[in-house]
N, C-alpha and C positions, 0 to 999 in steps of 0.2 A: 409414229415411226419417223426417224430422222432420215436425212439423205445420205448418211454414212453407212449404208448397208454394203455388205460383201456377199455377192450371190453364191459364193462357195460355202459360206458359213451362216448366212442369214442376217437379218430377216429378209425374206424374198418379197419384193413389192407385190407379186401376184397374190401372196397370202394376205397382205394388207388389203388388197382390192376385194378379196373374197371374204373378208372378215365380218361383213354384215350385209343384209339385203338392202335394196334401195328403199327410200321412203315412199309412201303411197303417193300416187298422182294427186295433185291438188294440195299437198301439204307444204309446199315451198312458198316462201314469200317473194323470192327473187327467181329470175330465169336461171335454170341450172347450166352448168358446164356440160357440154355433150362430148363424149368420146365416140367418134363416128367411124364405123367400118365402111370403107369406100368400095369394097368389092375387090376382085382379083386384078383390076387394072383397066379393063374395058368398061367405059362409063355407062354402057347399056345396062350394067349390073349394079350401078349406084342406085339405091332406093330413093324414092321421092322424099321420104322422111329424112334420110341422111343428107340429101341435097339441100333441103330447107334449113337444116341446122347449120350447114356450111354457109349458105347464102346469108343467113341472118346474123352471123357472128361478127363482132367488132374486131376480134383478134383470133387468129388461127395458128395452132402450133402443130408441128409434126416433122418427121424426117423429110429431107429435101426430096428424096425419091418418091415419097408419098404425096407431098403437097403439090408437086408438079402436075399430078393427074387432075387436080381439082382447082388449081389457082384461077382458071378462067370462069369458075362458077361462083366466085365471091369477090366482094370488094373489101374484105377484111384485111387488116395488117397481117402480114405473114411472118411468123417466127419459125424459120427453118433451121434444121440442125442435122448433124451426124452423131455417131456415138460419142465422140470426144467432147462435143459442146452441147450434148443433150441437157445436162443439168442446168447450164446457163440459160438455154432457151426456155426451159420449163419454169425456171425461177422468174424470168421476165414475164412469162405468161401468167404466173400466179399473182404477180404484182398488178398486172392489168385487170385481172378478174377482181381482185380486192378493191380496185378503184371503181368498180361498178360496171365494167365493160362486159359484154356478152362474149363468152369464150367457147371455142370448139377445138378439140384435138382430133387429129385424123390418123387412122391406122389402116394398113392394107387388110383386105378381106373382112373378117368378122372378129372383133376383139374377143369374143367368147371362145374362139378356137385357138388362138395363139397369142393374144395381145394383152393378157392380164398383167404382165409385168409393166407394160406401158400404162395401162389403166391405173395401176397402183401408184406409179410415179406421178401421174397427173393429180390423182386424188390427194396424195401426200403433200405436194407442193401447194395446192389450193388450201388445204387445212393448215399447213405450217405458216404460210404467209398471213392468213386470217387470224391465227392464234397470236402471232407476233404483234399484229395491229390491234388486237382486242376486239375483233368484229366477228360476226357469225359467218362461218364458212359457207360458201356457195355449194349446194349439193352437186354431185357428179352423176350423170346418167349415161349409160351405154346405149348407143343406137346401133343395133345389130346390122351387119352387112351380109352380102353373099360371099361365102368363103370359097377359096379354091378347092377346099375339101368337098364341098357340096357339088361343085362342078366335076371333080375327079370321081366322086361316087356315081354320078350320072354316066360319065364316059366309061368307067370300069364296070358298071352294073353291080355295085356292091352296096345293097341297101343298108342304111345306117343301123337298123335294128339287128343286123347280122354281122356287124363290123366292129372291130376293135380299133379305136382311133387314138393315136398318140402324137403329140407334138414334141419334137426335139428342137424346134426353132426357138430356143431360149437359152439364157445363160444358166450356169449352175450344174449340179450333178444330174446325170441322166440315167443312172443305173436302174432305178426303179421303173423308169419308163421303158427302157429296152427289155427289161425282164418281163414286162407285161406282153410285149410282142412275142417273146420266146414262148410264153405260156399259151398264147392264143393261136399261133400260126398253125394252119392246117385245120383248125376247128372253127375259126371265124375268119372272115375276110380281114385284111389289115389295110388301114389307111394311115400313112405316116407323113408328117412334115419333117423332112430331114434338116439337119443343122449344117449350114455351110461353114467350113468345107471339111470338117473332121468326121461327120456322121452322115455321109452321102449315101445314095441308094446302093452302090456297090458294097460299101462297108456294112450296111444293114443286112444285105443278102448274105454276106460271108458270116456275119454274126448268127443269123438264123440257121444257116447250115451247120455251124459249129454246135448249135443247140438242138440238133436232130431234125430239122425241117426237111421235108421231102424236096430233093433237088429239082424235081420236075414241076413244082408249083408254078403257076403263071404269075409273072411279075411285070407290072406296067410302070414305067417312069413317065409321068404326065408333066410336060414342061410348058411353061408360059401359057397356061390355060386362059382361054377367051381372047388372047392377043392374036395379032395377025400372023405371027410366026409360031403359033402353038404346034407342038409335036407330041406324039405318043410313041414311046419306044417299048417294044414288046420283047420279053425275055422269058426263059425259064429262070428259076431262082439261081441255079448253078451258073447259067450264062451271065447273069447280072453280077455275080460275085467276082467275075474276072476283072471288074472295074474297081475292086476294093484297093484301099491303100492310099497313104498320103493325107495331107490336110490343107492343100492349097488349090486354087482354081485350076492350076495346070495338071493336077493329079486326077481329074475327073472329066469325062466328056459332057457332063451335065451342068447347067447353070444353077444358080441359087433359087430360081423360081420353079421348083419341082415338087411334086407329090409322088410318093411311092404307094402303089396299090399291089398287094399280094392276095390273089384270089384263092379261097379254099375250094376244094373240089365240089362241084354241084352236079347232081344227077337230074337232068331236065325232064326225065320221065316220071319223077316222084310227084 
């Protein structure tokens, strides 16, 4: 896969990341690149395995807002970026890995829940630089983290086996994802990572109502989970839909650090 992808038309880097399983443990000749899920922000939720990968890295890459959580846990060189300079930072990271340095990339939460586009970009650049240099690419391994989805499931009491999970926190077309929500609402609990700021909780509530959902379903907006200013906002689905509309920060009362939970009716006497 080249880095000239268009997320509206493909190829999606998440598909690239999911194209093959990881090699068996012990099959690598070199230390792998680790893509580490650092958890939802409170470092009590950073796993010991993830912390070790960060601590042992020579070079660390990630969005500035993620790296700042773990920069005190490593002596690695930090390659930080935003969306505009992500490709540049990842390219520099790929060159350092090809030089033989130990690399780690960091993502919020657990990469397996909403980070596969980032995993694919890391894997792509590592392979592309190695191919250009004519060397064997360093394998990439995901180190799972604690996701805000797992914390939200605990707060909302929505067991994963009874829940439809959808992430909208990604680029590209979301039609198939929101259709899954419309199909499952009322029959299964919903856990959703909204997309800032055009698919926020109010917008999703309005969409579900338009598709026949019960307006009295319980909806929880779980904000800044595990952080000191964590809040849980409780609505009916109809009440939450009052916050629909717009696509900017000023159009919603919620931050971008939110999970939406919509509970299906449960009879506790069953």
